[in-house]
C-alpha positions as a printed NumPy array, in Angstrom:
array([[ 48.103, -37.114, 107.247],
       [ 51.721, -35.944, 106.828],
       [ 52.024, -39.038, 109.633],
       [ 51.745, -41.466, 107.019],
       [ 53.507, -43.196, 104.193],
       [ 52.644, -41.045, 101.372],
       [ 54.858, -42.655,  98.525],
       [ 55.487, -46.757,  97.589],
       [ 59.26 , -45.878,  97.316],
       [ 61.254, -48.446,  99.705],
       [ 63.438, -46.467, 102.218],
       [ 66.663, -47.865, 102.85 ],
       [ 66.044, -48.649, 106.152],
       [ 63.741, -51.278, 106.077],
       [ 66.311, -52.558, 102.872],
       [ 68.514, -52.797, 106.288],
       [ 66.315, -53.945, 108.199],
       [ 65.061, -56.795, 105.784],
       [ 69.261, -57.942, 105.651],
       [ 68.831, -58.421, 108.704],
       [ 65.896, -61.15 , 107.927],
       [ 67.447, -62.78 , 105.208],
       [ 70.104, -63.3  , 107.858],
       [ 67.735, -65.371, 109.801],
       [ 66.028, -66.915, 107.476],
       [ 69.556, -68.199, 106.428],
       [ 69.89 , -69.326, 109.742],
       [ 66.415, -71.524, 109.923],
       [ 67.819, -72.784, 106.74 ],
       [ 70.989, -75.015, 108.98 ],
       [ 67.794, -77.141, 110.607],
       [ 67.778, -78.119, 107.176],
       [ 71.222, -80.164, 107.331],
       [ 71.065, -81.507, 109.892],
       [ 70.722, -84.687, 108.198],
       [ 70.591, -88.041, 109.66 ],
       [ 71.026, -91.51 , 107.341],
       [ 70.622, -89.423, 104.599],
       [ 67.112, -87.786, 105.518],
       [ 65.927, -85.241, 107.165],
       [ 64.026, -85.902, 110.565],
       [ 60.137, -84.779, 110.254],
       [ 61.07 , -83.275, 113.63 ],
       [ 63.582, -81.073, 111.696],
       [ 61.049, -80.02 , 108.659],
       [ 58.409, -79.2  , 111.341],
       [ 60.57 , -77.044, 113.24 ],
       [ 62.167, -75.246, 109.993],
       [ 58.003, -74.385, 108.941],
       [ 57.047, -73.601, 112.881],
       [ 60.378, -71.265, 113.048],
       [ 59.588, -70.025, 109.57 ],
       [ 56.282, -69.102, 109.616],
       [ 57.102, -66.852, 113.854],
       [ 60.261, -64.902, 111.657],
       [ 57.406, -64.391, 108.273],
       [ 54.669, -63.052, 111.169],
       [ 56.897, -60.536, 112.783],
       [ 58.816, -59.137, 110.035],
       [ 54.939, -58.919, 107.982],
       [ 53.686, -56.835, 111.086],
       [ 56.917, -54.592, 110.639],
       [ 55.671, -54.243, 107.02 ],
       [ 52.162, -53.514, 107.193],
       [ 53.936, -50.791, 109.778],
       [ 55.838, -48.848, 108.053],
       [ 53.194, -49.429, 104.93 ],
       [ 50.768, -47.876, 106.217],
       [ 51.412, -45.385, 109.276],
       [ 55.233, -44.906, 108.139],
       [ 57.002, -41.454, 109.413],
       [ 61.107, -40.925, 109.483],
       [ 62.078, -40.228, 112.172],
       [ 63.843, -41.014, 115.3  ],
       [ 61.696, -42.614, 117.26 ],
       [ 61.174, -44.832, 113.987],
       [ 64.438, -45.523, 113.22 ],
       [ 64.984, -46.214, 117.164],
       [ 62.522, -49.12 , 116.471],
       [ 63.708, -50.478, 113.877],
       [ 66.968, -50.657, 115.369],
       [ 65.759, -52.614, 118.755],
       [ 64.001, -54.835, 116.905],
       [ 67.093, -55.17 , 113.952],
       [ 69.116, -56.596, 117.515],
       [ 66.413, -58.065, 119.215],
       [ 65.859, -60.908, 115.38 ],
       [ 70.109, -60.875, 115.08 ],
       [ 69.988, -62.245, 119.516],
       [ 66.417, -64.678, 117.619],
       [ 68.406, -66.052, 114.802],
       [ 70.936, -66.923, 116.803],
       [ 68.931, -69.251, 119.092],
       [ 67.851, -71.553, 116.824],
       [ 68.046, -74.933, 117.573],
       [ 66.851, -78.354, 116.154],
       [ 66.699, -78.354, 120.378],
       [ 63.749, -76.244, 121.113],
       [ 63.395, -77.279, 124.508],
       [ 66.831, -75.845, 124.978],
       [ 66.   , -73.011, 123.581],
       [ 62.585, -71.929, 124.387],
       [ 63.904, -69.206, 126.862],
       [ 65.575, -67.675, 124.19 ],
       [ 63.319, -67.812, 121.051],
       [ 60.147, -67.717, 122.787],
       [ 61.371, -64.139, 124.879],
       [ 62.891, -62.962, 121.438],
       [ 59.787, -62.745, 119.71 ],
       [ 56.844, -61.911, 122.175],
       [ 59.745, -58.884, 123.005],
       [ 59.429, -57.987, 118.848],
       [ 55.847, -58.742, 118.669],
       [ 55.551, -56.601, 121.796],
       [ 57.47 , -53.755, 120.162],
       [ 55.927, -53.902, 117.142],
       [ 52.603, -53.36 , 119.287],
       [ 53.853, -49.728, 121.117],
       [ 54.566, -48.94 , 117.516],
       [ 51.673, -49.328, 116.6  ],
       [ 50.301, -48.17 , 119.771],
       [ 52.37 , -45.106, 119.652],
       [ 50.302, -44.289, 116.4  ],
       [ 47.341, -44.827, 117.666],
       [ 47.384, -41.684, 119.631],
       [ 49.002, -39.204, 116.898],
       [ 45.653, -40.689, 114.619],
       [ 42.529, -38.129, 114.153],
       [ 41.129, -40.549, 111.403],
       [ 38.525, -43.523, 112.585],
       [ 39.3  , -45.855, 110.194],
       [ 42.613, -45.159, 110.423],
       [ 42.394, -45.596, 114.307],
       [ 40.179, -48.666, 113.964],
       [ 43.251, -50.13 , 112.313],
       [ 45.982, -49.476, 115.257],
       [ 44.202, -50.157, 117.818],
       [ 43.44 , -53.993, 116.284],
       [ 46.691, -54.711, 115.404],
       [ 48.059, -53.561, 118.782],
       [ 45.227, -55.482, 120.989],
       [ 46.41 , -58.181, 118.587],
       [ 50.157, -57.969, 119.254],
       [ 50.065, -57.371, 122.968],
       [ 48.103, -60.41 , 123.746],
       [ 50.185, -62.941, 121.451],
       [ 53.319, -61.391, 122.838],
       [ 51.96 , -61.75 , 126.27 ],
       [ 50.905, -65.212, 125.994],
       [ 54.205, -66.163, 124.317],
       [ 56.388, -64.724, 127.139],
       [ 54.065, -66.619, 129.468],
       [ 54.693, -69.528, 127.881],
       [ 58.584, -69.424, 129.073],
       [ 57.508, -69.203, 132.792],
       [ 57.305, -73.961, 133.921],
       [ 53.601, -73.651, 134.398],
       [ 53.365, -76.961, 132.798],
       [ 54.945, -79.349, 130.954],
       [ 57.192, -78.403, 128.223],
       [ 54.877, -79.771, 125.803],
       [ 51.589, -77.549, 126.685],
       [ 53.495, -73.988, 127.012],
       [ 55.375, -74.252, 123.388],
       [ 51.727, -75.84 , 122.588],
       [ 50.018, -72.376, 123.882],
       [ 53.248, -70.318, 122.357],
       [ 52.627, -71.844, 119.287],
       [ 48.818, -70.811, 119.135],
       [ 49.682, -67.253, 120.344],
       [ 52.398, -66.984, 116.837],
       [ 48.665, -68.273, 115.288],
       [ 46.526, -66.153, 116.793],
       [ 48.951, -63.068, 115.336],
       [ 48.715, -64.18 , 112.059],
       [ 44.963, -65.498, 111.406],
       [ 43.949, -62.247, 113.678],
       [ 44.235, -59.353, 110.736],
       [ 41.042, -61.616, 109.292],
       [ 38.382, -60.625, 111.651],
       [ 39.829, -56.765, 110.651],
       [ 39.091, -57.514, 106.733],
       [ 36.665, -54.339, 106.691],
       [ 39.076, -52.134, 108.211],
       [ 41.58 , -53.327, 106.643],
       [ 39.732, -52.782, 103.534],
       [ 38.467, -49.127, 104.406],
       [ 41.815, -48.408, 105.537],
       [ 43.891, -50.247, 102.105],
       [ 47.708, -50.37 , 101.716],
       [ 50.135, -48.138,  99.786],
       [ 50.127, -51.407,  97.017],
       [ 52.989, -50.693,  95.347],
       [ 54.797, -50.421,  98.583],
       [ 53.767, -53.767,  99.359],
       [ 54.396, -55.81 ,  96.549],
       [ 57.624, -53.379,  96.183],
       [ 58.816, -54.808,  99.319],
       [ 57.39 , -58.577,  99.706],
       [ 59.305, -58.591,  95.999],
       [ 62.388, -57.471,  97.306],
       [ 62.405, -59.346,  99.747],
       [ 61.772, -62.057,  97.397],
       [ 65.128, -60.978,  95.953],
       [ 67.233, -60.946,  98.914],
       [ 66.383, -64.83 ,  99.134],
       [ 67.004, -65.736,  95.058],
       [ 70.801, -64.183,  96.52 ],
       [ 70.619, -66.704,  99.597],
       [ 70.182, -69.825,  96.458],
       [ 72.746, -68.081,  94.568],
       [ 75.737, -68.233,  96.859],
       [ 73.618, -71.619,  97.97 ],
       [ 74.749, -72.688,  93.826],
       [ 78.218, -71.336,  94.451],
       [ 78.72 , -73.782,  97.78 ],
       [ 78.855, -76.612,  95.189],
       [ 81.075, -74.74 ,  93.462],
       [ 84.926, -76.063,  92.772],
       [ 86.76 , -75.06 ,  90.257],
       [ 89.596, -78.038,  91.234],
       [ 86.683, -80.208,  91.14 ],
       [ 83.754, -79.293,  88.655],
       [ 80.805, -80.261,  89.087],
       [ 79.104, -79.824,  85.883],
       [ 75.563, -80.845,  87.622],
       [ 76.09 , -76.726,  88.939],
       [ 74.837, -75.875,  86.006],
       [ 71.288, -76.953,  85.825],
       [ 71.04 , -76.176,  89.385],
       [ 71.811, -72.622,  88.499],
       [ 69.434, -73.119,  85.861],
       [ 66.583, -73.933,  88.131],
       [ 66.883, -70.862,  90.476],
       [ 66.874, -68.625,  87.177],
       [ 64.02 , -70.69 ,  86.034],
       [ 62.751, -69.635,  89.157],
       [ 63.121, -65.942,  89.462],
       [ 61.501, -65.597,  86.399],
       [ 58.547, -66.733,  87.212],
       [ 58.104, -64.986,  90.325],
       [ 59.825, -61.772,  88.692],
       [ 58.041, -61.797,  84.91 ],
       [ 54.601, -63.302,  87.237],
       [ 55.202, -60.098,  89.35 ],
       [ 56.127, -57.495,  87.287],
       [ 53.48 , -57.823,  83.857],
       [ 50.327, -59.622,  85.134],
       [ 50.   , -58.123,  89.248],
       [ 48.376, -54.92 ,  89.466],
       [ 50.479, -52.336,  92.261],
       [ 48.058, -49.956,  91.855],
       [ 45.477, -51.428,  93.542],
       [ 43.393, -50.529,  96.738],
       [ 43.211, -53.004,  98.914],
       [ 44.589, -54.682, 102.376],
       [ 46.708, -56.936, 100.75 ],
       [ 45.814, -59.689, 102.965],
       [ 46.075, -62.746, 100.06 ],
       [ 49.613, -61.302,  98.606],
       [ 51.103, -61.077, 102.18 ],
       [ 49.497, -65.069, 102.695],
       [ 50.411, -66.32 ,  99.527],
       [ 54.421, -64.773,  99.785],
       [ 54.673, -67.203, 102.684],
       [ 54.251, -69.996, 100.734],
       [ 56.202, -68.835,  98.57 ],
       [ 59.084, -67.899, 100.423],
       [ 59.07 , -71.7  , 101.74 ],
       [ 59.266, -72.878,  98.415],
       [ 61.949, -71.691,  96.925],
       [ 64.271, -72.071, 100.658],
       [ 63.267, -75.565, 100.685],
       [ 64.1  , -76.656,  96.133],
       [ 67.403, -74.69 ,  97.263],
       [ 67.796, -76.846, 100.389],
       [ 66.745, -79.521,  99.324],
       [ 68.378, -79.338,  96.102],
       [ 72.111, -78.371,  97.595],
       [ 72.013, -81.211, 100.316],
       [ 71.759, -83.621,  97.101],
       [ 74.5  , -82.172,  95.543],
       [ 76.268, -83.112,  97.959],
       [ 75.261, -86.57 ,  98.062],
       [ 73.67 , -85.501, 101.942],
       [ 69.67 , -86.336, 101.39 ],
       [ 68.462, -90.091,  99.608],
       [ 66.794, -89.655,  96.389],
       [ 63.115, -90.287,  97.79 ],
       [ 63.551, -87.274, 100.34 ],
       [ 64.657, -84.745,  97.806],
       [ 61.65 , -85.623,  95.28 ],
       [ 59.138, -84.64 ,  97.468],
       [ 60.858, -81.931,  99.19 ],
       [ 61.498, -80.001,  95.646],
       [ 58.188, -81.367,  94.81 ],
       [ 56.259, -79.492,  97.605],
       [ 58.83 , -76.468,  97.544],
       [ 57.6  , -75.98 ,  93.839],
       [ 53.831, -76.468,  94.76 ],
       [ 54.124, -73.709,  97.194],
       [ 55.856, -71.843,  94.94 ],
       [ 53.915, -71.8  ,  92.151],
       [ 50.282, -71.701,  94.244],
       [ 51.563, -68.656,  95.799],
       [ 51.924, -66.877,  92.002],
       [ 49.419, -68.583,  90.865],
       [ 47.02 , -67.289,  93.498],
       [ 48.67 , -63.985,  93.726],
       [ 48.325, -63.777,  89.897],
       [ 44.672, -64.65 ,  90.12 ],
       [ 43.923, -62.578,  93.139],
       [ 45.153, -58.872,  91.806],
       [ 45.504, -58.947,  88.101],
       [ 46.042, -56.394,  86.003],
       [ 44.083, -56.778,  83.455],
       [ 40.247, -58.561,  83.453],
       [ 40.518, -62.428,  83.564],
       [ 39.63 , -64.494,  80.462],
       [ 40.451, -68.227,  80.46 ],
       [ 43.911, -67.329,  79.431],
       [ 45.081, -66.907,  83.239],
       [ 43.373, -69.58 ,  84.4  ],
       [ 45.14 , -72.244,  81.605],
       [ 48.936, -70.613,  82.526],
       [ 47.469, -71.301,  86.052],
       [ 46.901, -75.249,  85.35 ],
       [ 49.617, -75.681,  82.751],
       [ 52.07 , -74.502,  85.961],
       [ 50.036, -76.916,  88.399],
       [ 50.069, -79.666,  85.548],
       [ 54.055, -79.304,  85.28 ],
       [ 54.569, -79.536,  89.071],
       [ 52.718, -82.864,  89.47 ],
       [ 54.555, -84.327,  86.392],
       [ 57.603, -83.353,  87.975],
       [ 56.772, -84.728,  91.476],
       [ 56.073, -87.899,  90.104],
       [ 59.58 , -87.545,  87.343],
       [ 61.293, -87.506,  90.69 ],
       [ 59.78 , -90.011,  92.312],
       [ 59.948, -92.531,  89.506],
       [ 64.037, -91.189,  88.746],
       [ 65.191, -90.194,  92.976],
       [ 68.453, -92.905,  92.741],
       [ 70.069, -91.196,  89.346],
       [ 71.243, -88.105,  90.304],
       [ 71.781, -86.853,  86.946],
       [ 68.324, -87.563,  84.957],
       [ 66.454, -86.283,  88.152],
       [ 67.75 , -82.988,  88.267],
       [ 68.263, -82.378,  84.382],
       [ 64.448, -83.366,  84.636],
       [ 63.941, -80.354,  86.724],
       [ 65.862, -78.258,  85.478],
       [ 64.613, -78.823,  82.236],
       [ 60.673, -78.625,  83.37 ],
       [ 61.161, -75.138,  85.237],
       [ 63.642, -73.248,  82.234],
       [ 60.506, -74.584,  79.902],
       [ 57.795, -73.683,  82.325],
       [ 59.555, -70.178,  82.512],
       [ 59.821, -69.536,  79.351],
       [ 56.509, -70.57 ,  78.412],
       [ 54.98 , -68.055,  81.006],
       [ 56.812, -64.998,  79.751],
       [ 56.244, -65.511,  76.005],
       [ 53.008, -65.644,  76.794],
       [ 53.127, -62.567,  79.338],
       [ 54.834, -60.46 ,  76.671],
       [ 52.55 , -61.445,  73.823],
       [ 49.141, -60.53 ,  76.117],
       [ 51.204, -57.207,  77.105],
       [ 51.63 , -56.743,  73.199],
       [ 48.387, -57.496,  71.984],
       [ 46.744, -54.739,  75.115],
       [ 48.657, -52.316,  73.98 ],
       [ 48.024, -52.862,  70.102]])
């Protein structure tokens, strides 16, 4: 149908939309910078993960919408611009005190879910193909239900603890609900090349935020040479992700893309945790053991996410090699976590070990991927 996306090219409006969300993610990360006695309170870390989850869920629904039902017209543009402004309002409402900002935060996310639901509903009115219609109807009903439940938590009908629990569950419903539409989503597959491109471009934006974090600790008048290994950490993670994406993932696969979507939550959060924890540590604001724990947790999420993506969507038949590579990456994470914990009171050693291990990992991954690609060509 002419109403549906016909190519894998990411539009300029989509890129503009992603820039707003990248800004919102940077606002969420400020929660991690609220350090008390050189430690990030567990409550703040939990709030950070929940906020990230909510932003990622909303962004994902909009991404799936334009992937499956995109059509450049005035209606689509108006909705996108409206949603972008709501994201700005939402990002400005972020605060470590959930209760104080619940009205704005829950209200904004509910409006966004309902707005995207309306877009699915409007598309469903144009569809004649039954497979496409079932997907559009299922998703807009799920969005309306989640949005209305979230909006209901604004009203003080119970204690704040009860209402915020209901609110979080409404977002979980929005996230896990599509699993029950797996068969329908598979029958009407995503344009996977566009979907992978969109997620990789957003990952690139997060790497841009990571480079800005490196720049924040560079002072030309009092140069901190540990900025160099910090930069190498970001470069190594960049290599691991994009070598995997370009050399190991089949971007032309016919699939619903559910696994790709979900693993990117861990990739996004993992990269953000590594960046924020290392930046705080080098600024002497974060205690060593928490730096070690957060970096190890972030690397585990980042590398496991990439491993699952590569194994789920291989661009060539799976052999024992990807499994060996994957196990090697995970082993590096385990070893790295143990070494950092042991050296957590020695900043120089910890940063050097971290950068060295990641540079070695990324180099091995790059050589393996390119050598395997040459063998396939021959």
